[in-house]
PyMOL CGO cylinders between C-alpha atoms (Angstrom):
from pymol import cmd
from pymol.cgo import CYLINDER

trace = [
    CYLINDER, 119.82, -178.44, -104.05, 121.30, -181.24, -106.15, 0.3, 1, 1, 1, 1, 1, 1,
    CYLINDER, 121.30, -181.24, -106.15, 124.62, -183.01, -105.95, 0.3, 1, 1, 1, 1, 1, 1,
    CYLINDER, 124.62, -183.01, -105.95, 126.77, -179.89, -105.65, 0.3, 1, 1, 1, 1, 1, 1,
    CYLINDER, 126.77, -179.89, -105.65, 126.51, -177.15, -103.04, 0.3, 1, 1, 1, 1, 1, 1,
    CYLINDER, 126.51, -177.15, -103.04, 128.84, -174.82, -104.95, 0.3, 1, 1, 1, 1, 1, 1,
    CYLINDER, 128.84, -174.82, -104.95, 129.39, -174.64, -108.71, 0.3, 1, 1, 1, 1, 1, 1,
    CYLINDER, 129.39, -174.64, -108.71, 131.69, -172.12, -110.40, 0.3, 1, 1, 1, 1, 1, 1,
    CYLINDER, 131.69, -172.12, -110.40, 132.18, -171.98, -114.15, 0.3, 1, 1, 1, 1, 1, 1,
    CYLINDER, 132.18, -171.98, -114.15, 135.05, -169.86, -115.53, 0.3, 1, 1, 1, 1, 1, 1,
    CYLINDER, 135.05, -169.86, -115.53, 134.59, -167.23, -112.81, 0.3, 1, 1, 1, 1, 1, 1,
    CYLINDER, 134.59, -167.23, -112.81, 136.65, -164.03, -112.69, 0.3, 1, 1, 1, 1, 1, 1,
    CYLINDER, 136.65, -164.03, -112.69, 136.13, -161.35, -110.03, 0.3, 1, 1, 1, 1, 1, 1,
    CYLINDER, 136.13, -161.35, -110.03, 137.63, -157.85, -109.99, 0.3, 1, 1, 1, 1, 1, 1,
    CYLINDER, 137.63, -157.85, -109.99, 137.83, -155.30, -107.20, 0.3, 1, 1, 1, 1, 1, 1,
    CYLINDER, 137.83, -155.30, -107.20, 136.56, -151.84, -108.10, 0.3, 1, 1, 1, 1, 1, 1,
    CYLINDER, 136.56, -151.84, -108.10, 139.07, -149.90, -110.16, 0.3, 1, 1, 1, 1, 1, 1,
    CYLINDER, 139.07, -149.90, -110.16, 141.44, -152.85, -110.61, 0.3, 1, 1, 1, 1, 1, 1,
    CYLINDER, 141.44, -152.85, -110.61, 142.41, -154.08, -114.07, 0.3, 1, 1, 1, 1, 1, 1,
    CYLINDER, 142.41, -154.08, -114.07, 143.74, -157.41, -112.85, 0.3, 1, 1, 1, 1, 1, 1,
    CYLINDER, 143.74, -157.41, -112.85, 141.22, -159.94, -111.52, 0.3, 1, 1, 1, 1, 1, 1,
    CYLINDER, 141.22, -159.94, -111.52, 141.47, -161.01, -107.88, 0.3, 1, 1, 1, 1, 1, 1,
    CYLINDER, 141.47, -161.01, -107.88, 140.41, -164.48, -109.00, 0.3, 1, 1, 1, 1, 1, 1,
    CYLINDER, 140.41, -164.48, -109.00, 140.46, -165.52, -112.64, 0.3, 1, 1, 1, 1, 1, 1,
    CYLINDER, 140.46, -165.52, -112.64, 138.85, -168.25, -114.69, 0.3, 1, 1, 1, 1, 1, 1,
    CYLINDER, 138.85, -168.25, -114.69, 138.02, -170.42, -111.67, 0.3, 1, 1, 1, 1, 1, 1,
    CYLINDER, 138.02, -170.42, -111.67, 135.93, -173.52, -112.35, 0.3, 1, 1, 1, 1, 1, 1,
    CYLINDER, 135.93, -173.52, -112.35, 135.08, -175.66, -109.34, 0.3, 1, 1, 1, 1, 1, 1,
    CYLINDER, 135.08, -175.66, -109.34, 132.39, -177.96, -107.95, 0.3, 1, 1, 1, 1, 1, 1,
    CYLINDER, 132.39, -177.96, -107.95, 132.02, -178.73, -104.25, 0.3, 1, 1, 1, 1, 1, 1,
    CYLINDER, 132.02, -178.73, -104.25, 129.71, -181.65, -103.42, 0.3, 1, 1, 1, 1, 1, 1,
    CYLINDER, 129.71, -181.65, -103.42, 127.00, -181.08, -100.84, 0.3, 1, 1, 1, 1, 1, 1,
    CYLINDER, 127.00, -181.08, -100.84, 127.90, -182.31, -97.36, 0.3, 1, 1, 1, 1, 1, 1,
    CYLINDER, 127.90, -182.31, -97.36, 131.67, -182.05, -97.83, 0.3, 1, 1, 1, 1, 1, 1,
    CYLINDER, 131.67, -182.05, -97.83, 134.45, -180.16, -96.05, 0.3, 1, 1, 1, 1, 1, 1,
    CYLINDER, 134.45, -180.16, -96.05, 136.58, -178.17, -98.49, 0.3, 1, 1, 1, 1, 1, 1,
    CYLINDER, 136.58, -178.17, -98.49, 139.88, -176.67, -97.37, 0.3, 1, 1, 1, 1, 1, 1,
    CYLINDER, 139.88, -176.67, -97.37, 140.79, -173.59, -99.42, 0.3, 1, 1, 1, 1, 1, 1,
    CYLINDER, 140.79, -173.59, -99.42, 144.47, -172.82, -99.11, 0.3, 1, 1, 1, 1, 1, 1,
    CYLINDER, 144.47, -172.82, -99.11, 147.23, -170.78, -100.69, 0.3, 1, 1, 1, 1, 1, 1,
    CYLINDER, 147.23, -170.78, -100.69, 149.58, -167.91, -99.78, 0.3, 1, 1, 1, 1, 1, 1,
    CYLINDER, 149.58, -167.91, -99.78, 148.44, -164.45, -98.74, 0.3, 1, 1, 1, 1, 1, 1,
    CYLINDER, 148.44, -164.45, -98.74, 146.90, -162.63, -101.68, 0.3, 1, 1, 1, 1, 1, 1,
    CYLINDER, 146.90, -162.63, -101.68, 146.03, -165.86, -103.50, 0.3, 1, 1, 1, 1, 1, 1,
    CYLINDER, 146.03, -165.86, -103.50, 142.33, -164.95, -103.69, 0.3, 1, 1, 1, 1, 1, 1,
    CYLINDER, 142.33, -164.95, -103.69, 140.91, -167.12, -100.91, 0.3, 1, 1, 1, 1, 1, 1,
    CYLINDER, 140.91, -167.12, -100.91, 138.72, -164.44, -99.33, 0.3, 1, 1, 1, 1, 1, 1,
    CYLINDER, 138.72, -164.44, -99.33, 137.67, -163.17, -102.75, 0.3, 1, 1, 1, 1, 1, 1,
    CYLINDER, 137.67, -163.17, -102.75, 136.52, -166.68, -103.65, 0.3, 1, 1, 1, 1, 1, 1,
    CYLINDER, 136.52, -166.68, -103.65, 134.33, -166.94, -100.53, 0.3, 1, 1, 1, 1, 1, 1,
    CYLINDER, 134.33, -166.94, -100.53, 132.80, -163.50, -101.05, 0.3, 1, 1, 1, 1, 1, 1,
    CYLINDER, 132.80, -163.50, -101.05, 132.11, -164.26, -104.71, 0.3, 1, 1, 1, 1, 1, 1,
    CYLINDER, 132.11, -164.26, -104.71, 130.36, -167.48, -103.73, 0.3, 1, 1, 1, 1, 1, 1,
    CYLINDER, 130.36, -167.48, -103.73, 127.89, -165.71, -101.43, 0.3, 1, 1, 1, 1, 1, 1,
    CYLINDER, 127.89, -165.71, -101.43, 127.45, -162.64, -103.60, 0.3, 1, 1, 1, 1, 1, 1,
    CYLINDER, 127.45, -162.64, -103.60, 129.26, -160.01, -101.53, 0.3, 1, 1, 1, 1, 1, 1,
    CYLINDER, 129.26, -160.01, -101.53, 131.44, -159.56, -104.60, 0.3, 1, 1, 1, 1, 1, 1,
    CYLINDER, 131.44, -159.56, -104.60, 129.99, -159.88, -108.07, 0.3, 1, 1, 1, 1, 1, 1,
    CYLINDER, 129.99, -159.88, -108.07, 131.76, -162.04, -110.63, 0.3, 1, 1, 1, 1, 1, 1,
    CYLINDER, 131.76, -162.04, -110.63, 132.45, -160.05, -113.79, 0.3, 1, 1, 1, 1, 1, 1,
    CYLINDER, 132.45, -160.05, -113.79, 132.72, -163.21, -115.86, 0.3, 1, 1, 1, 1, 1, 1,
    CYLINDER, 132.72, -163.21, -115.86, 131.44, -166.75, -115.51, 0.3, 1, 1, 1, 1, 1, 1,
    CYLINDER, 131.44, -166.75, -115.51, 128.62, -168.41, -113.61, 0.3, 1, 1, 1, 1, 1, 1,
    CYLINDER, 128.62, -168.41, -113.61, 128.13, -168.94, -109.86, 0.3, 1, 1, 1, 1, 1, 1,
    CYLINDER, 128.13, -168.94, -109.86, 125.52, -171.36, -108.55, 0.3, 1, 1, 1, 1, 1, 1,
    CYLINDER, 125.52, -171.36, -108.55, 125.15, -172.02, -104.81, 0.3, 1, 1, 1, 1, 1, 1,
    CYLINDER, 125.15, -172.02, -104.81, 122.69, -174.36, -103.07, 0.3, 1, 1, 1, 1, 1, 1,
    CYLINDER, 122.69, -174.36, -103.07, 120.79, -174.55, -106.34, 0.3, 1, 1, 1, 1, 1, 1,
    CYLINDER, 120.79, -174.55, -106.34, 120.50, -170.77, -106.78, 0.3, 1, 1, 1, 1, 1, 1,
    CYLINDER, 120.50, -170.77, -106.78, 122.13, -168.38, -109.22, 0.3, 1, 1, 1, 1, 1, 1,
    CYLINDER, 122.13, -168.38, -109.22, 124.42, -165.78, -107.63, 0.3, 1, 1, 1, 1, 1, 1,
    CYLINDER, 124.42, -165.78, -107.63, 124.18, -162.79, -107.52, 0.3, 1, 1, 1, 1, 1, 1,
    CYLINDER, 124.18, -162.79, -107.52, 120.61, -162.85, -108.89, 0.3, 1, 1, 1, 1, 1, 1,
    CYLINDER, 120.61, -162.85, -108.89, 119.35, -165.09, -106.08, 0.3, 1, 1, 1, 1, 1, 1,
    CYLINDER, 119.35, -165.09, -106.08, 122.02, -164.23, -103.50, 0.3, 1, 1, 1, 1, 1, 1,
    CYLINDER, 122.02, -164.23, -103.50, 119.42, -163.21, -100.89, 0.3, 1, 1, 1, 1, 1, 1,
    CYLINDER, 119.42, -163.21, -100.89, 118.04, -166.76, -100.88, 0.3, 1, 1, 1, 1, 1, 1,
    CYLINDER, 118.04, -166.76, -100.88, 121.54, -168.18, -100.55, 0.3, 1, 1, 1, 1, 1, 1,
    CYLINDER, 121.54, -168.18, -100.55, 122.39, -165.95, -97.59, 0.3, 1, 1, 1, 1, 1, 1,
    CYLINDER, 122.39, -165.95, -97.59, 119.34, -167.13, -95.66, 0.3, 1, 1, 1, 1, 1, 1,
    CYLINDER, 119.34, -167.13, -95.66, 120.84, -170.63, -95.71, 0.3, 1, 1, 1, 1, 1, 1,
    CYLINDER, 120.84, -170.63, -95.71, 124.47, -169.61, -95.31, 0.3, 1, 1, 1, 1, 1, 1,
    CYLINDER, 124.47, -169.61, -95.31, 126.70, -168.49, -92.45, 0.3, 1, 1, 1, 1, 1, 1,
    CYLINDER, 126.70, -168.49, -92.45, 129.95, -166.60, -93.04, 0.3, 1, 1, 1, 1, 1, 1,
    CYLINDER, 129.95, -166.60, -93.04, 132.69, -165.92, -90.49, 0.3, 1, 1, 1, 1, 1, 1,
    CYLINDER, 132.69, -165.92, -90.49, 134.97, -163.25, -92.01, 0.3, 1, 1, 1, 1, 1, 1,
    CYLINDER, 134.97, -163.25, -92.01, 138.63, -162.90, -91.17, 0.3, 1, 1, 1, 1, 1, 1,
    CYLINDER, 138.63, -162.90, -91.17, 138.30, -159.34, -89.85, 0.3, 1, 1, 1, 1, 1, 1,
    CYLINDER, 138.30, -159.34, -89.85, 135.65, -158.93, -87.17, 0.3, 1, 1, 1, 1, 1, 1,
    CYLINDER, 135.65, -158.93, -87.17, 137.41, -157.56, -84.07, 0.3, 1, 1, 1, 1, 1, 1,
    CYLINDER, 137.41, -157.56, -84.07, 135.26, -155.15, -82.08, 0.3, 1, 1, 1, 1, 1, 1,
    CYLINDER, 135.26, -155.15, -82.08, 136.40, -152.26, -79.85, 0.3, 1, 1, 1, 1, 1, 1,
    CYLINDER, 136.40, -152.26, -79.85, 136.26, -152.59, -76.04, 0.3, 1, 1, 1, 1, 1, 1,
    CYLINDER, 136.26, -152.59, -76.04, 133.24, -150.25, -75.97, 0.3, 1, 1, 1, 1, 1, 1,
    CYLINDER, 133.24, -150.25, -75.97, 131.13, -152.69, -78.04, 0.3, 1, 1, 1, 1, 1, 1,
    CYLINDER, 131.13, -152.69, -78.04, 127.78, -152.58, -76.16, 0.3, 1, 1, 1, 1, 1, 1,
    CYLINDER, 127.78, -152.58, -76.16, 126.52, -156.11, -76.87, 0.3, 1, 1, 1, 1, 1, 1,
    CYLINDER, 126.52, -156.11, -76.87, 127.20, -159.13, -74.71, 0.3, 1, 1, 1, 1, 1, 1,
    CYLINDER, 127.20, -159.13, -74.71, 128.78, -162.26, -76.13, 0.3, 1, 1, 1, 1, 1, 1,
    CYLINDER, 128.78, -162.26, -76.13, 125.39, -164.00, -75.93, 0.3, 1, 1, 1, 1, 1, 1,
    CYLINDER, 125.39, -164.00, -75.93, 123.69, -161.21, -77.86, 0.3, 1, 1, 1, 1, 1, 1,
    CYLINDER, 123.69, -161.21, -77.86, 126.36, -161.28, -80.58, 0.3, 1, 1, 1, 1, 1, 1,
    CYLINDER, 126.36, -161.28, -80.58, 125.92, -165.05, -80.94, 0.3, 1, 1, 1, 1, 1, 1,
    CYLINDER, 125.92, -165.05, -80.94, 122.14, -164.55, -81.16, 0.3, 1, 1, 1, 1, 1, 1,
    CYLINDER, 122.14, -164.55, -81.16, 122.59, -162.14, -84.07, 0.3, 1, 1, 1, 1, 1, 1,
    CYLINDER, 122.59, -162.14, -84.07, 123.09, -165.24, -86.20, 0.3, 1, 1, 1, 1, 1, 1,
    CYLINDER, 123.09, -165.24, -86.20, 119.29, -165.60, -86.07, 0.3, 1, 1, 1, 1, 1, 1,
    CYLINDER, 119.29, -165.60, -86.07, 118.67, -162.06, -87.35, 0.3, 1, 1, 1, 1, 1, 1,
    CYLINDER, 118.67, -162.06, -87.35, 117.49, -163.30, -90.74, 0.3, 1, 1, 1, 1, 1, 1,
    CYLINDER, 117.49, -163.30, -90.74, 114.59, -164.98, -88.91, 0.3, 1, 1, 1, 1, 1, 1,
    CYLINDER, 114.59, -164.98, -88.91, 113.71, -162.41, -86.24, 0.3, 1, 1, 1, 1, 1, 1,
    CYLINDER, 113.71, -162.41, -86.24, 115.14, -159.17, -84.78, 0.3, 1, 1, 1, 1, 1, 1,
    CYLINDER, 115.14, -159.17, -84.78, 117.14, -159.61, -81.59, 0.3, 1, 1, 1, 1, 1, 1,
    CYLINDER, 117.14, -159.61, -81.59, 114.32, -158.21, -79.45, 0.3, 1, 1, 1, 1, 1, 1,
    CYLINDER, 114.32, -158.21, -79.45, 111.82, -160.72, -80.83, 0.3, 1, 1, 1, 1, 1, 1,
    CYLINDER, 111.82, -160.72, -80.83, 113.74, -163.94, -80.31, 0.3, 1, 1, 1, 1, 1, 1,
    CYLINDER, 113.74, -163.94, -80.31, 111.77, -166.71, -78.63, 0.3, 1, 1, 1, 1, 1, 1,
    CYLINDER, 111.77, -166.71, -78.63, 112.72, -168.81, -75.62, 0.3, 1, 1, 1, 1, 1, 1,
    CYLINDER, 112.72, -168.81, -75.62, 113.56, -171.64, -78.02, 0.3, 1, 1, 1, 1, 1, 1,
    CYLINDER, 113.56, -171.64, -78.02, 115.86, -169.28, -79.94, 0.3, 1, 1, 1, 1, 1, 1,
    CYLINDER, 115.86, -169.28, -79.94, 117.75, -168.32, -76.79, 0.3, 1, 1, 1, 1, 1, 1,
    CYLINDER, 117.75, -168.32, -76.79, 117.96, -171.98, -75.75, 0.3, 1, 1, 1, 1, 1, 1,
    CYLINDER, 117.96, -171.98, -75.75, 119.57, -172.71, -79.10, 0.3, 1, 1, 1, 1, 1, 1,
    CYLINDER, 119.57, -172.71, -79.10, 122.08, -169.89, -78.55, 0.3, 1, 1, 1, 1, 1, 1,
    CYLINDER, 122.08, -169.89, -78.55, 122.93, -171.20, -75.09, 0.3, 1, 1, 1, 1, 1, 1,
    CYLINDER, 122.93, -171.20, -75.09, 123.40, -174.74, -76.41, 0.3, 1, 1, 1, 1, 1, 1,
    CYLINDER, 123.40, -174.74, -76.41, 125.89, -173.58, -79.03, 0.3, 1, 1, 1, 1, 1, 1,
    CYLINDER, 125.89, -173.58, -79.03, 127.80, -171.45, -76.51, 0.3, 1, 1, 1, 1, 1, 1,
    CYLINDER, 127.80, -171.45, -76.51, 128.02, -174.47, -74.20, 0.3, 1, 1, 1, 1, 1, 1,
    CYLINDER, 128.02, -174.47, -74.20, 129.22, -176.66, -77.06, 0.3, 1, 1, 1, 1, 1, 1,
    CYLINDER, 129.22, -176.66, -77.06, 132.05, -174.19, -77.74, 0.3, 1, 1, 1, 1, 1, 1,
    CYLINDER, 132.05, -174.19, -77.74, 132.91, -173.86, -74.05, 0.3, 1, 1, 1, 1, 1, 1,
    CYLINDER, 132.91, -173.86, -74.05, 131.84, -170.21, -73.96, 0.3, 1, 1, 1, 1, 1, 1,
    CYLINDER, 131.84, -170.21, -73.96, 128.90, -170.31, -71.51, 0.3, 1, 1, 1, 1, 1, 1,
    CYLINDER, 128.90, -170.31, -71.51, 130.84, -168.59, -68.73, 0.3, 1, 1, 1, 1, 1, 1,
    CYLINDER, 130.84, -168.59, -68.73, 131.51, -165.61, -71.00, 0.3, 1, 1, 1, 1, 1, 1,
    CYLINDER, 131.51, -165.61, -71.00, 127.95, -165.22, -72.30, 0.3, 1, 1, 1, 1, 1, 1,
    CYLINDER, 127.95, -165.22, -72.30, 127.14, -162.06, -70.31, 0.3, 1, 1, 1, 1, 1, 1,
    CYLINDER, 127.14, -162.06, -70.31, 130.51, -160.40, -70.78, 0.3, 1, 1, 1, 1, 1, 1,
    CYLINDER, 130.51, -160.40, -70.78, 130.83, -157.45, -73.21, 0.3, 1, 1, 1, 1, 1, 1,
    CYLINDER, 130.83, -157.45, -73.21, 131.93, -158.85, -76.55, 0.3, 1, 1, 1, 1, 1, 1,
    CYLINDER, 131.93, -158.85, -76.55, 134.54, -156.12, -77.04, 0.3, 1, 1, 1, 1, 1, 1,
    CYLINDER, 134.54, -156.12, -77.04, 136.30, -157.05, -73.79, 0.3, 1, 1, 1, 1, 1, 1,
    CYLINDER, 136.30, -157.05, -73.79, 136.87, -160.67, -74.77, 0.3, 1, 1, 1, 1, 1, 1,
    CYLINDER, 136.87, -160.67, -74.77, 140.24, -161.85, -76.06, 0.3, 1, 1, 1, 1, 1, 1,
    CYLINDER, 140.24, -161.85, -76.06, 140.76, -162.32, -79.79, 0.3, 1, 1, 1, 1, 1, 1,
    CYLINDER, 140.76, -162.32, -79.79, 140.34, -166.08, -79.52, 0.3, 1, 1, 1, 1, 1, 1,
    CYLINDER, 140.34, -166.08, -79.52, 137.18, -165.74, -77.43, 0.3, 1, 1, 1, 1, 1, 1,
    CYLINDER, 137.18, -165.74, -77.43, 135.70, -163.28, -79.91, 0.3, 1, 1, 1, 1, 1, 1,
    CYLINDER, 135.70, -163.28, -79.91, 136.51, -165.70, -82.71, 0.3, 1, 1, 1, 1, 1, 1,
    CYLINDER, 136.51, -165.70, -82.71, 134.63, -168.51, -80.95, 0.3, 1, 1, 1, 1, 1, 1,
    CYLINDER, 134.63, -168.51, -80.95, 131.62, -166.26, -80.39, 0.3, 1, 1, 1, 1, 1, 1,
    CYLINDER, 131.62, -166.26, -80.39, 131.59, -165.44, -84.11, 0.3, 1, 1, 1, 1, 1, 1,
    CYLINDER, 131.59, -165.44, -84.11, 131.68, -169.16, -84.86, 0.3, 1, 1, 1, 1, 1, 1,
    CYLINDER, 131.68, -169.16, -84.86, 128.76, -169.60, -82.44, 0.3, 1, 1, 1, 1, 1, 1,
    CYLINDER, 128.76, -169.60, -82.44, 126.86, -166.86, -84.29, 0.3, 1, 1, 1, 1, 1, 1,
    CYLINDER, 126.86, -166.86, -84.29, 127.40, -168.78, -87.51, 0.3, 1, 1, 1, 1, 1, 1,
    CYLINDER, 127.40, -168.78, -87.51, 126.23, -172.08, -86.03, 0.3, 1, 1, 1, 1, 1, 1,
    CYLINDER, 126.23, -172.08, -86.03, 123.01, -170.99, -84.30, 0.3, 1, 1, 1, 1, 1, 1,
    CYLINDER, 123.01, -170.99, -84.30, 121.12, -170.75, -87.57, 0.3, 1, 1, 1, 1, 1, 1,
    CYLINDER, 121.12, -170.75, -87.57, 121.91, -174.35, -88.66, 0.3, 1, 1, 1, 1, 1, 1,
    CYLINDER, 121.91, -174.35, -88.66, 123.37, -173.31, -92.02, 0.3, 1, 1, 1, 1, 1, 1,
    CYLINDER, 123.37, -173.31, -92.02, 123.34, -175.43, -95.15, 0.3, 1, 1, 1, 1, 1, 1,
    CYLINDER, 123.34, -175.43, -95.15, 126.62, -173.77, -96.17, 0.3, 1, 1, 1, 1, 1, 1,
    CYLINDER, 126.62, -173.77, -96.17, 129.25, -172.57, -93.69, 0.3, 1, 1, 1, 1, 1, 1,
    CYLINDER, 129.25, -172.57, -93.69, 132.10, -170.33, -94.89, 0.3, 1, 1, 1, 1, 1, 1,
    CYLINDER, 132.10, -170.33, -94.89, 135.00, -169.77, -92.50, 0.3, 1, 1, 1, 1, 1, 1,
    CYLINDER, 135.00, -169.77, -92.50, 137.86, -167.39, -93.34, 0.3, 1, 1, 1, 1, 1, 1,
    CYLINDER, 137.86, -167.39, -93.34, 140.92, -168.17, -91.17, 0.3, 1, 1, 1, 1, 1, 1,
    CYLINDER, 140.92, -168.17, -91.17, 138.61, -169.05, -88.25, 0.3, 1, 1, 1, 1, 1, 1,
    CYLINDER, 138.61, -169.05, -88.25, 141.39, -170.49, -86.08, 0.3, 1, 1, 1, 1, 1, 1,
    CYLINDER, 141.39, -170.49, -86.08, 143.89, -167.62, -86.31, 0.3, 1, 1, 1, 1, 1, 1,
    CYLINDER, 143.89, -167.62, -86.31, 143.49, -166.68, -82.62, 0.3, 1, 1, 1, 1, 1, 1,
    CYLINDER, 143.49, -166.68, -82.62, 141.91, -169.86, -81.21, 0.3, 1, 1, 1, 1, 1, 1,
    CYLINDER, 141.91, -169.86, -81.21, 143.84, -172.16, -78.86, 0.3, 1, 1, 1, 1, 1, 1,
    CYLINDER, 143.84, -172.16, -78.86, 144.69, -175.68, -79.98, 0.3, 1, 1, 1, 1, 1, 1,
    CYLINDER, 144.69, -175.68, -79.98, 142.23, -177.40, -77.62, 0.3, 1, 1, 1, 1, 1, 1,
    CYLINDER, 142.23, -177.40, -77.62, 139.37, -175.36, -79.10, 0.3, 1, 1, 1, 1, 1, 1,
    CYLINDER, 139.37, -175.36, -79.10, 140.61, -176.01, -82.63, 0.3, 1, 1, 1, 1, 1, 1,
    CYLINDER, 140.61, -176.01, -82.63, 140.52, -179.72, -81.91, 0.3, 1, 1, 1, 1, 1, 1,
    CYLINDER, 140.52, -179.72, -81.91, 137.01, -179.49, -80.41, 0.3, 1, 1, 1, 1, 1, 1,
    CYLINDER, 137.01, -179.49, -80.41, 135.65, -177.66, -83.44, 0.3, 1, 1, 1, 1, 1, 1,
    CYLINDER, 135.65, -177.66, -83.44, 137.47, -179.82, -86.00, 0.3, 1, 1, 1, 1, 1, 1,
    CYLINDER, 137.47, -179.82, -86.00, 136.82, -183.22, -84.44, 0.3, 1, 1, 1, 1, 1, 1,
    CYLINDER, 136.82, -183.22, -84.44, 133.42, -182.81, -82.78, 0.3, 1, 1, 1, 1, 1, 1,
    CYLINDER, 133.42, -182.81, -82.78, 131.50, -179.92, -84.31, 0.3, 1, 1, 1, 1, 1, 1,
    CYLINDER, 131.50, -179.92, -84.31, 132.47, -180.23, -87.97, 0.3, 1, 1, 1, 1, 1, 1,
    CYLINDER, 132.47, -180.23, -87.97, 131.55, -183.96, -88.23, 0.3, 1, 1, 1, 1, 1, 1,
    CYLINDER, 131.55, -183.96, -88.23, 128.15, -183.26, -86.69, 0.3, 1, 1, 1, 1, 1, 1,
    CYLINDER, 128.15, -183.26, -86.69, 127.50, -180.48, -89.22, 0.3, 1, 1, 1, 1, 1, 1,
    CYLINDER, 127.50, -180.48, -89.22, 128.65, -182.61, -92.15, 0.3, 1, 1, 1, 1, 1, 1,
    CYLINDER, 128.65, -182.61, -92.15, 126.50, -185.55, -91.06, 0.3, 1, 1, 1, 1, 1, 1,
    CYLINDER, 126.50, -185.55, -91.06, 123.55, -183.15, -91.05, 0.3, 1, 1, 1, 1, 1, 1,
    CYLINDER, 123.55, -183.15, -91.05, 124.18, -182.20, -94.68, 0.3, 1, 1, 1, 1, 1, 1,
    CYLINDER, 124.18, -182.20, -94.68, 126.03, -178.92, -94.16, 0.3, 1, 1, 1, 1, 1, 1,
    CYLINDER, 126.03, -178.92, -94.16, 128.82, -178.04, -96.59, 0.3, 1, 1, 1, 1, 1, 1,
    CYLINDER, 128.82, -178.04, -96.59, 131.87, -176.32, -95.06, 0.3, 1, 1, 1, 1, 1, 1,
    CYLINDER, 131.87, -176.32, -95.06, 134.36, -174.10, -96.88, 0.3, 1, 1, 1, 1, 1, 1,
    CYLINDER, 134.36, -174.10, -96.88, 137.36, -173.51, -94.63, 0.3, 1, 1, 1, 1, 1, 1,
    CYLINDER, 137.36, -173.51, -94.63, 140.05, -171.00, -95.60, 0.3, 1, 1, 1, 1, 1, 1,
    CYLINDER, 140.05, -171.00, -95.60, 143.54, -171.35, -94.14, 0.3, 1, 1, 1, 1, 1, 1,
    CYLINDER, 143.54, -171.35, -94.14, 147.05, -170.66, -95.38, 0.3, 1, 1, 1, 1, 1, 1,
    CYLINDER, 147.05, -170.66, -95.38, 148.48, -172.74, -92.49, 0.3, 1, 1, 1, 1, 1, 1,
    CYLINDER, 148.48, -172.74, -92.49, 146.25, -175.85, -92.26, 0.3, 1, 1, 1, 1, 1, 1,
    CYLINDER, 146.25, -175.85, -92.26, 146.89, -178.44, -89.54, 0.3, 1, 1, 1, 1, 1, 1,
    CYLINDER, 146.89, -178.44, -89.54, 146.71, -181.94, -91.08, 0.3, 1, 1, 1, 1, 1, 1,
    CYLINDER, 146.71, -181.94, -91.08, 146.50, -183.61, -87.68, 0.3, 1, 1, 1, 1, 1, 1,
    CYLINDER, 146.50, -183.61, -87.68, 143.33, -181.64, -86.82, 0.3, 1, 1, 1, 1, 1, 1,
    CYLINDER, 143.33, -181.64, -86.82, 141.48, -180.93, -90.04, 0.3, 1, 1, 1, 1, 1, 1,
    CYLINDER, 141.48, -180.93, -90.04, 140.48, -183.81, -92.31, 0.3, 1, 1, 1, 1, 1, 1,
    CYLINDER, 140.48, -183.81, -92.31, 139.06, -182.21, -95.46, 0.3, 1, 1, 1, 1, 1, 1,
    CYLINDER, 139.06, -182.21, -95.46, 137.27, -184.10, -98.19, 0.3, 1, 1, 1, 1, 1, 1,
    CYLINDER, 137.27, -184.10, -98.19, 138.62, -181.65, -100.76, 0.3, 1, 1, 1, 1, 1, 1,
    CYLINDER, 138.62, -181.65, -100.76, 141.68, -179.40, -100.85, 0.3, 1, 1, 1, 1, 1, 1,
    CYLINDER, 141.68, -179.40, -100.85, 141.42, -176.38, -103.16, 0.3, 1, 1, 1, 1, 1, 1,
    CYLINDER, 141.42, -176.38, -103.16, 144.71, -174.58, -103.77, 0.3, 1, 1, 1, 1, 1, 1,
    CYLINDER, 144.71, -174.58, -103.77, 144.83, -171.03, -105.11, 0.3, 1, 1, 1, 1, 1, 1,
    CYLINDER, 144.83, -171.03, -105.11, 147.83, -169.05, -106.29, 0.3, 1, 1, 1, 1, 1, 1,
    CYLINDER, 147.83, -169.05, -106.29, 147.78, -165.47, -107.61, 0.3, 1, 1, 1, 1, 1, 1,
    CYLINDER, 147.78, -165.47, -107.61, 144.03, -165.67, -108.17, 0.3, 1, 1, 1, 1, 1, 1,
    CYLINDER, 144.03, -165.67, -108.17, 144.12, -168.87, -110.20, 0.3, 1, 1, 1, 1, 1, 1,
    CYLINDER, 144.12, -168.87, -110.20, 143.11, -172.40, -109.30, 0.3, 1, 1, 1, 1, 1, 1,
    CYLINDER, 143.11, -172.40, -109.30, 146.36, -174.31, -108.91, 0.3, 1, 1, 1, 1, 1, 1,
    CYLINDER, 146.36, -174.31, -108.91, 144.82, -177.66, -108.07, 0.3, 1, 1, 1, 1, 1, 1,
    CYLINDER, 144.82, -177.66, -108.07, 142.01, -179.64, -106.46, 0.3, 1, 1, 1, 1, 1, 1,
    CYLINDER, 142.01, -179.64, -106.46, 142.63, -182.84, -104.52, 0.3, 1, 1, 1, 1, 1, 1,
    CYLINDER, 142.63, -182.84, -104.52, 139.68, -184.96, -103.43, 0.3, 1, 1, 1, 1, 1, 1,
    CYLINDER, 139.68, -184.96, -103.43, 139.76, -187.42, -100.54, 0.3, 1, 1, 1, 1, 1, 1,
    CYLINDER, 139.76, -187.42, -100.54, 136.74, -189.63, -99.91, 0.3, 1, 1, 1, 1, 1, 1,
    CYLINDER, 136.74, -189.63, -99.91, 134.32, -187.67, -102.12, 0.3, 1, 1, 1, 1, 1, 1,
    CYLINDER, 134.32, -187.67, -102.12, 134.59, -186.53, -105.69, 0.3, 1, 1, 1, 1, 1, 1,
    CYLINDER, 134.59, -186.53, -105.69, 135.24, -182.90, -106.58, 0.3, 1, 1, 1, 1, 1, 1,
    CYLINDER, 135.24, -182.90, -106.58, 135.66, -181.58, -110.07, 0.3, 1, 1, 1, 1, 1, 1,
    CYLINDER, 135.66, -181.58, -110.07, 137.23, -178.53, -111.63, 0.3, 1, 1, 1, 1, 1, 1,
]
cmd.load_cgo(trace, "trace")
């Protein structure tokens, strides 16, 4: 994979039909094994940046390289090693899957839900326990509260042991105790294992989150990069 998990060179991304880029001329390098906080006001381009990195959106200009692979040309390889928790994921009350089944869908790139092994399900149960969600595992996902659904989506991202974890406003509905658990216990374990975390928030909590890098966006442009403990470049 090399020194950097994410490398962007003069990247501009447009939404279909738009003349103005959602992000423009962004150059950025995120070292492997670091926690990067991506911040900025609403509409700054934070979600666009994440979706460009994993190939959901295609950069019209510039170069994107993730985990050693070129995106979008090799985006399928990147996604097998990446987990993404989007900002909008709420499901209706009639959602037929249980919380445990939704968490297990994080393994879908390996095997269909009906073919998961006992070891797979043990892994799912371990992650649910880590997040304090074991008691809700058999409840319908759509009947959980917003914060509970958010934690199940984080569990789904974690069960596959990603090399790159992208989180878009993952704490918007989560209680402070759970935010502290994830920030202070789960994130360090992931980072020590070599995972790189990109965490989007427009209201970061300095007393909970201790990023190695802070990436600030404004109106689609890179306003600044501050590195703490590791070296980032832009």
